[in-house]
C-alpha positions in Angstrom: -10.2 -19.2 -20.1 -7.8 -21.4 -22.1 -7.5 -25.1 -21.8 -4.0 -24.9 -20.4 -4.9 -22.6 -17.5 -4.6 -24.0 -13.9 -7.9 -23.5 -12.2 -7.5 -22.2 -8.7 -9.5 -23.8 -5.9 -11.6 -21.7 -3.5 -9.4 -22.7 -0.7 -6.2 -21.5 -2.4 -7.9 -18.2 -3.3 -9.2 -17.6 0.2 -5.9 -18.6 1.8 -3.9 -16.3 -0.4 -6.4 -13.3 0.0 -6.4 -13.5 3.8 -2.9 -12.1 3.7 -4.2 -8.8 2.5 -5.9 -8.5 5.8 -2.3 -7.9 7.0 -0.8 -6.1 4.1 -3.9 -3.8 3.9 -3.8 -3.0 7.6 -0.1 -2.1 7.6 -0.4 -0.1 4.4 -3.5 1.7 5.9 -3.0 2.4 9.5 0.6 3.9 9.6 -0.2 6.0 6.6 -3.3 7.3 8.3 -2.2 8.0 11.8 1.7 7.9 12.0 2.4 11.5 10.7 -0.5 12.8 12.8 0.8 10.9 15.8 4.2 12.6 15.3 2.9 16.1 14.7 -0.2 16.4 17.0 0.9 14.1 19.9 4.6 14.0 20.0 5.1 17.6 19.0 7.4 17.0 16.0 7.5 19.6 13.2 5.8 18.6 9.9 8.9 18.5 7.8 10.8 16.5 10.5 7.9 14.0 10.8 8.0 13.6 7.0 11.7 13.0 7.1 11.4 10.4 9.8 8.9 8.3 7.9 10.7 8.8 4.6 13.9 7.5 6.1 12.2 4.3 7.2 10.7 3.9 3.9 14.0 4.4 2.1 15.4 1.6 4.1 12.5 -0.5 3.0 13.1 0.3 -0.7 16.7 -0.7 -0.2 16.2 -4.1 1.2 13.2 -5.1 -1.0 15.3 -6.1 -4.0 17.7 -8.1 -1.7 14.7 -9.9 0.0 13.3 -10.7 -3.5 16.5 -12.3 -4.8 17.0 -14.2 -1.5 13.3 -15.4 -1.8 14.1 -16.7 -5.3 17.1 -18.5 -3.8 14.9 -20.0 -1.0 12.4 -21.3 -3.6 15.2 -23.0 -5.6 16.9 -24.6 -2.6 13.8 -25.6 -0.5 10.9 -25.4 -3.1 9.1 -22.7 -1.0 9.1 -19.0 -0.1 7.4 -19.6 3.2 10.4 -19.2 5.6 10.6 -15.4 4.6 6.9 -14.9 5.0 6.7 -16.7 8.4 9.5 -14.6 9.9 7.9 -11.4 8.7 4.5 -12.3 10.0 5.7 -13.1 13.5 8.1 -10.1 13.8 5.8 -7.4 12.5 3.4 -7.2 15.4 6.1 -6.8 17.9 7.9 -3.8 16.2 4.5 -2.3 15.2 3.5 -2.1 18.9 6.9 -0.6 19.8 6.4 2.2 17.2 3.4 3.5 19.1 4.8 2.6 22.6 6.6 6.0 22.9 6.9 6.9 26.7 5.2 10.2 27.5 7.3 13.1 28.4 10.6 12.2 26.7 10.6 15.1 24.3 10.3 15.5 20.5 13.8 14.5 19.7 13.9 11.3 21.7 10.3 10.5 20.5 11.4 10.9 16.9 14.4 8.6 17.3 12.2 6.0 19.1 9.6 6.0 16.2 12.4 6.0 13.5 14.1 2.8 14.9 10.8 0.9 15.7 9.1 1.8 12.4 12.2 0.8 10.4 12.2 -2.5 12.0 8.5 -2.8 11.3 9.0 -2.0 7.7 11.7 -4.6 7.5 9.5 -7.3 8.8 6.7 -6.3 6.5 9.0 -6.6 3.4 10.1 -10.2 4.5 6.4 -11.1 4.1 5.2 -8.8 1.3 7.9 -9.4 -1.3 7.4 -13.2 -1.6 3.7 -12.8 -1.2 3.7 -10.5 -4.2 5.6 -13.1 -6.2 3.2 -16.0 -5.5 0.4 -15.3 -8.1 2.7 -15.8 -11.1 3.5 -19.4 -9.6 0.0 -20.3 -8.5 -1.6 -20.0 -11.9 -0.6 -19.3 -15.5 -4.0 -17.9 -16.8 -4.9 -14.3 -17.7 -8.3 -14.5 -16.2 -7.4 -16.9 -13.3 -5.0 -14.2 -12.1 -7.7 -11.5 -12.2 -9.9 -13.8 -10.2 -7.2 -14.4 -7.6 -6.3 -10.7 -7.2 -9.9 -9.5 -7.3 -10.7 -11.6 -4.2 -7.6 -10.3 -2.6 -8.7 -6.8 -3.3 -12.0 -7.4 -1.6 -10.1 -8.5 1.5 -7.8 -5.6 1.0 -10.8 -3.1 1.0 -12.2 -4.8 4.2 -8.9 -4.3 5.8 -8.8 -0.7 4.8 -12.2 -0.2 6.3 -11.4 -2.2 9.6 -8.2 -0.5 10.2 -9.0 2.9 8.7 -12.1 3.4 10.6 -11.6 1.1 13.6 -8.1 2.1 14.4 -8.8 5.8 14.9 -12.0 5.0 16.7 -10.1 2.7 19.1 -7.5 5.3 19.6 -10.2 8.0 20.4 -12.0 5.8 22.9 -9.1 6.5 25.4 -8.8 10.0 27.0 -5.0 9.7 27.2 -3.7 9.9 23.7 -0.5 7.8 24.4 -2.7 4.9 25.8 -5.1 5.1 22.9 -2.3 4.8 20.3 -0.8 1.9 22.2 -4.0 -0.1 22.5 -4.7 0.6 18.8 -1.2 -0.8 17.9 -1.6 -3.9 20.1 -4.9 -4.9 18.5 -4.0 -4.0 15.1 -0.6 -5.8 15.3 -2.2 -9.0 16.3 -4.8 -8.9 13.4 -2.1 -8.0 10.9 0.3 -10.7 12.0 -2.5 -13.2 12.2 -3.7 -12.6 8.5 -0.2 -12.9 7.2 0.6 -16.0 9.1 -2.5 -17.8 7.7 -1.6 -16.9 4.2 1.9 -18.5 4.4 0.1 -21.8 4.0 -0.4 -21.1 0.4 3.3 -21.1 -0.3 3.4 -24.8 -0.7 6.6 -26.8 -1.2 7.6 -27.5 -4.9 10.5 -28.8 -6.8 14.1 -28.1 -5.6 16.8 -27.1 -8.0 20.4 -26.2 -7.8 21.1 -22.5 -6.9 24.2 -20.7 -6.0 24.3 -18.0 -3.2 24.7 -14.5 -4.4 26.0 -11.3 -3.0 24.0 -8.4 -2.0 25.6 -6.5 -4.9 24.5 -9.2 -7.3 21.0 -8.9 -5.8 20.8 -5.3 -6.8 22.2 -6.1 -10.2 19.5 -8.8 -10.7 16.9 -6.2 -9.8 18.2 -3.6 -12.3 18.4 -6.4 -14.9 14.6 -7.1 -14.7 13.9 -3.4 -15.0 16.2 -3.0 -17.9 15.0 -6.0 -20.0 11.3 -5.8 -19.2 9.6 -2.7 -20.8 6.2 -3.7 -19.6 7.5 -3.9 -16.1 8.9 -0.5 -16.2 5.7 1.1 -17.4 3.5 -0.8 -15.0 5.7 -0.1 -11.9 6.1 3.6 -12.7 2.2 3.8 -13.1 1.5 2.0 -9.9 4.1 4.0 -8.0 2.5 7.3 -9.1 -0.9 6.0 -8.1 0.5 4.9 -4.8 1.9 8.5 -4.3 -1.6 9.9 -5.0 -3.4 7.5 -2.6 -0.6 8.0 -0.1 -1.0 11.8 0.0 -4.9 11.3 0.5 -4.4 8.6 3.1 -2.0 10.7 5.2 -4.2 13.8 4.8 -7.5 12.2 5.8 -7.0 12.9 9.6 -6.1 16.5 8.8 -9.2 17.0 6.5 -11.4 15.6 9.3 -9.8 17.7 12.0 -9.3 21.0 10.3 -11.4 21.2 7.1 -14.6 19.3 8.2 -13.8 20.3 11.9 -14.7 16.9 13.2 -12.4 14.1 14.3 -15.3 11.6 13.7 -15.5 12.7 10.0 -12.4 10.5 9.5 -14.5 7.4 10.1 -17.2 8.6 7.7 -14.5 9.4 5.0 -13.4 5.8 5.1 -16.9 4.4 5.0 -17.6 6.5 2.0 -14.4 5.3 0.4 -14.5 1.6 1.2 -18.2 0.9 0.8 -18.1 1.4 -3.0 -14.7 -0.2 -3.3 -16.2 -3.5 -1.8 -19.0 -3.3 -4.3 -16.9 -2.5 -7.3 -14.0 -5.0 -6.8 -16.0 -7.8 -8.5 -17.4 -5.3 -11.0 -13.8 -4.6 -12.3 -13.2 -8.3 -12.5 -16.1 -8.6 -14.8 -15.0 -5.5 -16.8 -11.6 -7.0 -17.2 -13.0 -10.2 -18.6 -15.0 -8.3 -21.1 -12.7 -5.6 -22.3 -9.3 -6.5 -20.8 -7.5 -5.5 -17.6 -5.7 -2.6 -19.3 -8.8 -0.7 -20.6 -10.6 -1.4 -17.4 -7.7 0.0 -15.4 -7.7 3.2 -17.5 -11.4 3.7 -16.8 -11.0 3.1 -13.1 -8.0 5.6 -12.9 -10.0 8.2 -14.8 -12.9 7.8 -12.4 -10.6 8.3 -9.4 -8.9 11.3 -10.8 -12.1 13.1 -11.7 -13.5 12.3 -8.2 -10.3 13.7 -6.5 -10.4 16.9 -8.6 -14.0 17.4 -7.6 -13.0 17.6 -3.9 -11.1 20.9 -4.6 -14.5 22.4 -3.4 -13.3 21.8 0.1 -11.2 24.9 -0.1 -14.4 27.2 -0.5 -17.4 25.0 0.8 -16.4 22.3 3.2 -19.1 20.1 4.2 -20.9 16.8 3.8 -20.8 17.2 -0.1 -17.4 15.7 0.0 -18.7 12.2 0.6 -20.1 11.8 -2.9 -16.8 12.3 -4.7 -15.1 10.2 -2.1 -17.5 7.4 -3.0 -16.7 7.7 -6.6 -13.1 7.7 -5.8 -13.7 4.4 -3.9 -15.2 2.9 -6.9 -12.2 3.7 -9.0 -9.8 2.7 -6.3 -10.9 -0.9 -6.4 -9.9 -1.1 -10.0 -6.7 0.8 -9.5 -5.7 -1.8 -6.9 -6.9 -5.0 -8.4 -6.1 -4.7 -12.1 -2.4 -3.7 -12.0 -1.7 -6.5 -9.4 -3.4 -8.8 -11.9 -1.2 -7.5 -14.6 2.1 -8.1 -12.6 1.9 -11.9 -12.9 1.4 -11.4 -16.7 4.5 -9.4 -16.8 6.5 -12.0 -14.8 5.4 -14.9 -17.1 6.0 -12.8 -20.2 9.6 -12.2 -19.0 9.9 -16.0 -18.1 8.8 -17.0 -21.6 11.6 -14.9 -23.0 14.4 -15.1 -20.4 13.6 -18.2 -18.2 11.8 -18.6 -15.0 13.1 -18.2 -11.4 12.9 -14.4 -11.1 9.4 -13.9 -9.6 10.9 -12.9 -6.2 13.3 -10.4 -7.9 10.3 -8.8 -9.7 8.4 -8.8 -6.4 11.2 -7.1 -4.6 11.6 -4.4 -7.2 7.7 -3.9 -7.3 7.5 -3.6 -3.6 10.3 -1.1 -3.5 8.4 1.0 -6.1 5.1 0.7 -4.4 6.7 1.6 -1.0 8.4 4.7 -2.5 5.1 5.9 -3.9 3.3 5.5 -0.6 6.2 6.8 1.5 6.5 10.0 -0.6 2.9 10.6 -0.2 3.4 11.4 3.4 6.4 13.4 2.4 4.5 15.5 -0.2 1.7 16.1 2.4 4.3 17.4 5.1 5.8 19.6 2.5 2.4 21.1 1.7 1.6 21.5 5.4 4.9 23.3 6.1 4.5 25.6 2.9 0.9 26.6 4.0 2.0 27.4 7.5 0.7 24.4 9.6 1.6 24.5 13.3 2.4 21.3 15.1 1.2 20.5 18.6 1.6 18.1 21.5 -1.1 16.0 23.2 -1.3 18.6 26.1 -1.5 21.6 23.9 -3.7 22.8 21.0 -2.6 25.0 18.1 -5.2 26.7 15.9 -4.4 26.7 12.1 -4.6 29.6 9.7 -6.9 29.7 6.6 -3.8 29.1 4.3 -2.9 25.9 6.3 -6.5 24.6 6.0 -6.5 25.4 2.4 -3.2 23.5 1.9 -4.8 20.5 3.5 -7.8 20.7 1.1 -5.6 21.0 -1.9 -3.4 18.1 -0.9 -6.5 15.9 -0.7 -7.8 17.0 -4.2 -5.6 18.7 -6.8 -2.4 17.0 -5.9 -3.8 13.4 -6.3 -5.6 14.3 -9.4 -2.4 15.6 -11.1 -0.6 12.4 -10.1 -3.3 10.3 -11.6 -3.1 12.1 -14.8 0.7 11.5 -14.9 0.2 7.8 -14.2 -2.2 7.5 -17.2 0.5 8.8 -19.4 3.0 6.4 -18.2 0.6 3.6 -18.5 0.0 4.4 -22.2 3.5 2.7 -22.7 2.3 -0.6 -21.3 2.2 -3.1 -24.3 0.8 -6.4 -23.0 -2.7 -7.6 -23.8 -4.6 -10.8 -23.4 -3.3 -12.3 -26.7 0.2 -11.9 -25.4 -0.4 -13.9 -22.3 -2.6 -16.5 -23.9 0.3 -17.1 -26.5 
């Protein structure tokens, strides 16, 4: 650590990290259950379900750069990004509950419209919090290792959230005989926890200096977003890499319920899949922090990605021999996943500070908005890719009152979407990351 680095207090780190209880919960639970809710409870065809989720995410992508630029304006005018974060934290639980509060018996078309509107509003509330939240690390500390420390603790909370929501959400849903009631209770409990975690972390967005800033149009907000993409080659490389990896994990996340139901033939297997994934991730989050201090974030990230990719490819055996053997490669994927999450997020503040040194400060929110748009695109397309594979392999949708048996080709498609598809995407992400140029010496300088 250099002498100029601002050392973060434990309170600041903990307050910031608790926000990931909310962001992790929202990133996990809809990705895990929403498509399954649409196809197997509401009776919506797989491709239609994918389109509904994708439309909501496209809206999210469109508004993220605007929120980022307006967050920068709020920082300049008031000295804080907190107003955006508070509004998002309060609004999200309400719209999240509405997403799963679909009345029984209204039909697939009306149900789909209901979910589309409610989930789009939920995604909007999430962006109001997430975009400024992503921008904060660059402003909280200026040190290469301090940022890794901050993000590593955040990732520990993130993995706890994934475990809590990934295992607890479906378990809560399954505890009710009526599927509609189960989803609604799950959404109420999850929404309150998500909103509470977000609200606590708004306290870290302290008030700073106020400066003169002119309001800008929405068109200018988009131009600002394109400008940071154009001028920062490290940002382009890191963003594309993270989006591809988000796509890989999004496919696996959306497919976990299908793997449990149709490949392992046990709904309860979904809980064990998450335990196998998150247990190692909790253990390895501080390990990757130590690796980053020793050999750098960049090399540590490559190692973590390779580990995840190999583990994903090993799960192709589910096509021929499904069984408990899948939990070992899932555990290895969990170990890699911890590094894949923490190290790019620790590199993002480095990219922002590198750009500020060359072009002036005040664009952290814009960077955060474009980053969140790219991350959202990757995760959203994960569900879309899964639904394409399901449709191509002959998956048959059903409603809560009926039961459709799946063909061997449909089951094989589910297994391939959980293994080969993520492995290929990870390989592509490593190629894009080879173009990332920043190292410790660039940040310390």
